[in-house]
C-alpha positions as semicolon CSV with decimal commas, in nm:
position;residue;x (nm);y (nm);z (nm)
1;F;-1,107;-2,642;-6,309
2;K;-0,879;-2,443;-6,603
3;D;-1,132;-2,163;-6,620
4;N;-1,285;-2,178;-6,280
5;P;-1,029;-2,253;-5,998
6;V;-1,173;-2,391;-5,673
7;T;-0,990;-2,578;-5,347
8;P;-1,090;-2,915;-5,382
9;G;-1,293;-3,064;-5,089
10;V;-1,018;-3,255;-4,957
11;I;-0,777;-2,995;-4,931
12;L;-1,051;-2,819;-4,708
13;T;-1,103;-3,146;-4,520
14;E;-0,735;-3,179;-4,447
15;V;-0,714;-2,820;-4,317
16;M;-0,976;-2,882;-4,091
17;A;-0,821;-3,174;-3,940
18;Q;-0,494;-3,028;-3,895
19;I;-0,585;-2,756;-3,717
20;G;-0,910;-2,856;-3,628
21;V;-0,764;-3,211;-3,465
22;V;-0,439;-3,204;-3,462
23;C;-0,362;-2,871;-3,327
24;L;-0,636;-2,906;-3,047
25;G;-0,496;-3,258;-2,992
26;I;-0,173;-3,130;-2,915
27;Y;-0,282;-2,888;-2,685
28;L;-0,523;-3,105;-2,500
29;L;-0,225;-3,359;-2,451
30;K;-0,014;-3,096;-2,287
31;E;-0,312;-2,911;-2,073
32;E;-0,533;-3,197;-1,979
33;L;-0,247;-3,492;-1,935
34;G;0,077;-3,282;-1,884
35;I;0,268;-3,455;-2,170
36;V;0,497;-3,246;-2,411
37;E;0,617;-3,546;-2,626
38;K;0,539;-3,523;-2,981
39;P;0,237;-3,731;-3,060
40;K;0,159;-3,937;-3,353
41;I;-0,194;-3,858;-3,486
42;A;-0,390;-4,081;-3,722
43;L;-0,762;-3,991;-3,856
44;T;-1,007;-4,246;-3,796
45;S;-1,312;-4,087;-3,922
46;H;-1,442;-3,775;-4,096
47;Q;-1,812;-3,615;-4,228
48;V;-1,802;-3,291;-4,375
49;D;-2,069;-3,112;-4,556
50;F;-1,951;-2,836;-4,805
51;F;-2,184;-2,510;-4,892
52;L;-1,944;-2,249;-5,034
53;P;-1,665;-2,266;-5,243
54;I;-1,297;-2,129;-5,174
55;L;-1,107;-1,921;-5,466
56;P;-0,748;-1,899;-5,510
57;G;-0,612;-1,631;-5,286
58;D;-0,896;-1,650;-5,033
59;T;-0,828;-1,643;-4,653
60;V;-1,008;-1,889;-4,438
61;T;-1,078;-1,941;-4,041
62;V;-1,117;-2,286;-3,859
63;V;-1,298;-2,328;-3,552
64;S;-1,287;-2,660;-3,375
65;E;-1,497;-2,751;-3,067
66;K;-1,404;-3,077;-2,847
67;I;-1,721;-3,331;-2,885
68;Y;-1,466;-3,593;-2,650
69;F;-1,127;-3,703;-2,578
70;R;-1,096;-4,003;-2,399
71;F;-0,901;-4,329;-2,469
72;N;-0,662;-4,126;-2,659
73;K;-0,942;-4,073;-2,903
74;L;-1,063;-3,707;-3,022
75;K;-1,381;-3,640;-3,178
76;C;-1,441;-3,255;-3,307
77;K;-1,670;-3,055;-3,444
78;V;-1,515;-2,872;-3,725
79;Q;-1,638;-2,533;-3,923
80;L;-1,429;-2,346;-4,176
81;F;-1,542;-1,985;-4,235
82;N;-1,433;-1,768;-4,551
83;K;-1,305;-1,372;-4,479
84;K;-1,647;-1,265;-4,504
85;D;-1,721;-1,451;-4,172
86;E;-1,968;-1,728;-4,438
87;L;-1,959;-2,086;-4,322
88;V;-1,781;-2,247;-4,597
89;C;-1,825;-2,643;-4,447
90;R;-1,859;-2,800;-4,152
91;G;-1,860;-3,173;-4,006
92;E;-1,711;-3,395;-3,750
93;I;-1,372;-3,519;-3,751
94;S;-1,173;-3,785;-3,533
95;G;-0,838;-3,886;-3,467
96;M;-0,644;-4,123;-3,265
97;L;-0,328;-3,964;-3,091
98;T;-0,067;-4,168;-2,939
99;L;0,269;-4,117;-2,809
100;K;0,446;-4,438;-2,936
């Protein structure tokens, strides 16, 4: 928005998916399954609620909690906080991990 710039929700969702699902998925594959190859990861579903805007230059923190990881599907509860530790958005994001 020209006079009121905010970070679009799709970008915040992507940040949450990359950190909350992809990074956690790679870690789980290594720790739980002993796999060191680079996995391929695809988003399968997401539901995110937004509460506060993120402005240009803001710093965010992503917190992810595994709901389940079975049959190569990872589902996480993901939250994004601003630099004041206020909840900006939260939701559940799922992805499939494969080594093929």
